[in-house]
C-alpha positions as CSV (number, residue, x, y, z in Angstrom):
1,X,51.2,-39.4,-0.1
2,X,54.1,-37.3,0.0
3,X,56.1,-38.6,3.1
4,X,56.5,-35.7,5.9
5,X,59.2,-32.9,7.1
6,X,61.0,-33.1,3.1
7,X,62.8,-30.1,1.8
8,X,60.3,-28.5,0.2
9,X,62.1,-24.7,-0.6
10,X,65.4,-25.1,-2.8
11,X,67.4,-22.1,-3.1
12,X,69.4,-22.3,-6.5
13,X,71.9,-20.1,-8.2
14,X,71.4,-20.1,-12.1
15,X,73.0,-22.7,-13.9
16,X,73.6,-24.8,-11.0
17,X,72.1,-28.3,-10.1
18,X,69.7,-29.0,-7.1
19,X,68.6,-32.3,-6.5
20,X,65.4,-32.6,-5.2
21,X,64.1,-35.6,-4.1
22,X,60.9,-36.7,-3.7
23,X,59.8,-39.2,-1.3
24,X,56.1,-41.1,-0.9
25,X,54.6,-43.4,1.5
26,X,53.1,-46.3,-1.0
27,X,52.2,-49.5,-0.4
28,X,53.3,-51.6,-2.5
29,X,56.9,-50.0,-1.8
30,X,58.0,-51.9,-5.1
31,X,57.2,-51.1,-9.3
32,X,56.4,-47.6,-8.8
33,X,56.4,-45.2,-11.3
34,X,57.1,-41.1,-11.1
35,X,56.2,-38.6,-12.8
36,X,57.4,-34.8,-12.5
37,X,56.1,-31.8,-13.8
38,X,57.0,-27.6,-13.7
39,X,55.1,-24.8,-12.8
40,X,55.2,-20.8,-13.2
41,X,53.3,-18.3,-13.6
42,X,53.5,-18.5,-17.3
43,X,53.6,-22.4,-17.6
44,X,53.2,-25.7,-16.9
45,X,55.7,-28.5,-18.2
46,X,56.2,-32.0,-18.1
47,X,59.8,-33.0,-17.0
48,X,61.3,-35.8,-19.0
49,X,62.2,-39.1,-17.3
50,X,65.9,-38.4,-18.6
51,X,66.4,-35.6,-15.9
52,X,65.0,-37.8,-12.9
53,X,65.9,-41.0,-11.0
54,X,63.9,-43.4,-9.5
55,X,64.5,-45.8,-6.5
56,X,61.9,-47.2,-4.7
57,X,59.3,-44.7,-3.2
58,X,62.2,-41.6,-4.1
59,X,62.5,-39.9,-7.0
60,X,65.5,-37.7,-7.7
61,X,64.9,-34.8,-10.1
62,X,68.6,-32.8,-11.2
63,X,66.9,-29.2,-12.1
64,X,69.5,-26.7,-13.2
65,X,67.7,-23.3,-13.8
66,X,69.0,-21.4,-16.6
67,X,66.7,-17.9,-16.9
68,X,64.6,-15.8,-14.8
69,X,61.5,-18.1,-15.6
70,X,63.0,-21.3,-14.6
71,X,62.3,-20.6,-11.3
72,X,58.6,-21.9,-9.6
73,X,57.3,-24.6,-8.8
74,X,58.2,-28.1,-9.3
75,X,55.3,-31.4,-8.6
76,X,56.1,-35.2,-8.3
77,X,53.5,-37.5,-8.2
78,X,54.2,-41.8,-7.9
79,X,51.7,-44.5,-9.5
80,X,51.6,-48.2,-9.6
81,X,50.0,-50.3,-11.9
82,X,47.8,-52.0,-9.2
83,X,46.7,-49.0,-6.9
84,X,46.6,-46.3,-9.6
85,X,48.0,-42.5,-9.2
86,X,48.8,-40.4,-6.1
87,X,45.9,-38.0,-6.0
88,X,47.9,-34.9,-4.6
89,X,51.7,-33.6,-5.9
90,X,54.2,-33.2,-3.9
91,X,55.4,-29.7,-4.0
92,X,58.7,-28.3,-4.4
93,X,59.9,-24.5,-4.6
94,X,62.4,-23.2,-6.8
95,X,64.0,-19.9,-5.9
96,X,66.9,-17.9,-6.2
97,X,69.9,-18.3,-4.4
98,X,69.8,-15.6,-1.4
99,X,66.4,-14.4,-2.1
100,X,64.8,-13.6,1.1
101,X,61.7,-12.0,-0.4
102,X,60.1,-15.1,-2.1
103,X,56.4,-14.5,-1.5
104,X,55.5,-17.3,1.4
105,X,59.4,-17.2,2.2
106,X,59.0,-14.9,5.7
107,X,56.0,-17.0,6.7
108,X,57.9,-20.6,6.5
109,X,60.6,-19.1,8.2
110,X,58.3,-18.0,10.9
111,X,56.6,-21.4,11.0
112,X,60.3,-22.9,11.7
113,X,61.2,-20.6,14.0
114,X,58.3,-21.8,16.2
115,X,58.8,-25.2,15.8
116,X,62.1,-24.6,16.7
117,X,61.1,-22.6,20.0
118,X,57.9,-25.0,21.2
119,X,60.7,-27.5,20.5
120,X,63.8,-26.1,23.0
121,X,60.9,-24.9,25.3
122,X,59.6,-28.8,25.6
123,X,63.0,-30.0,26.1
124,X,64.1,-27.8,28.8
125,X,64.8,-29.4,32.2
126,X,62.6,-28.2,34.9
């Protein structure tokens, strides 16, 4: 299962690199293997292990978009020989740096803004 409160949207410029961290809750926590895929509206591709590191319950992908079609979604799964594969992947969106009209980004920003407001209101002294 994916750890909560991870960064899921990465704004990256062309030919820049982003380090995308996939952190999972797993038992056991050792000997995990990770798998990454890239998906856009045209294709789904396996990401070779040479592009990511594994460390316990975390895997870090180094991703560098070169062209417009390199923006999309990356998916991460963990697996363990004894317990099997993670059923639902962790999902991370790669968007061009500075883009404010990415589909869904305004909704994400509204949710974050409302959560911050609720947190502020809940911490007021009365």
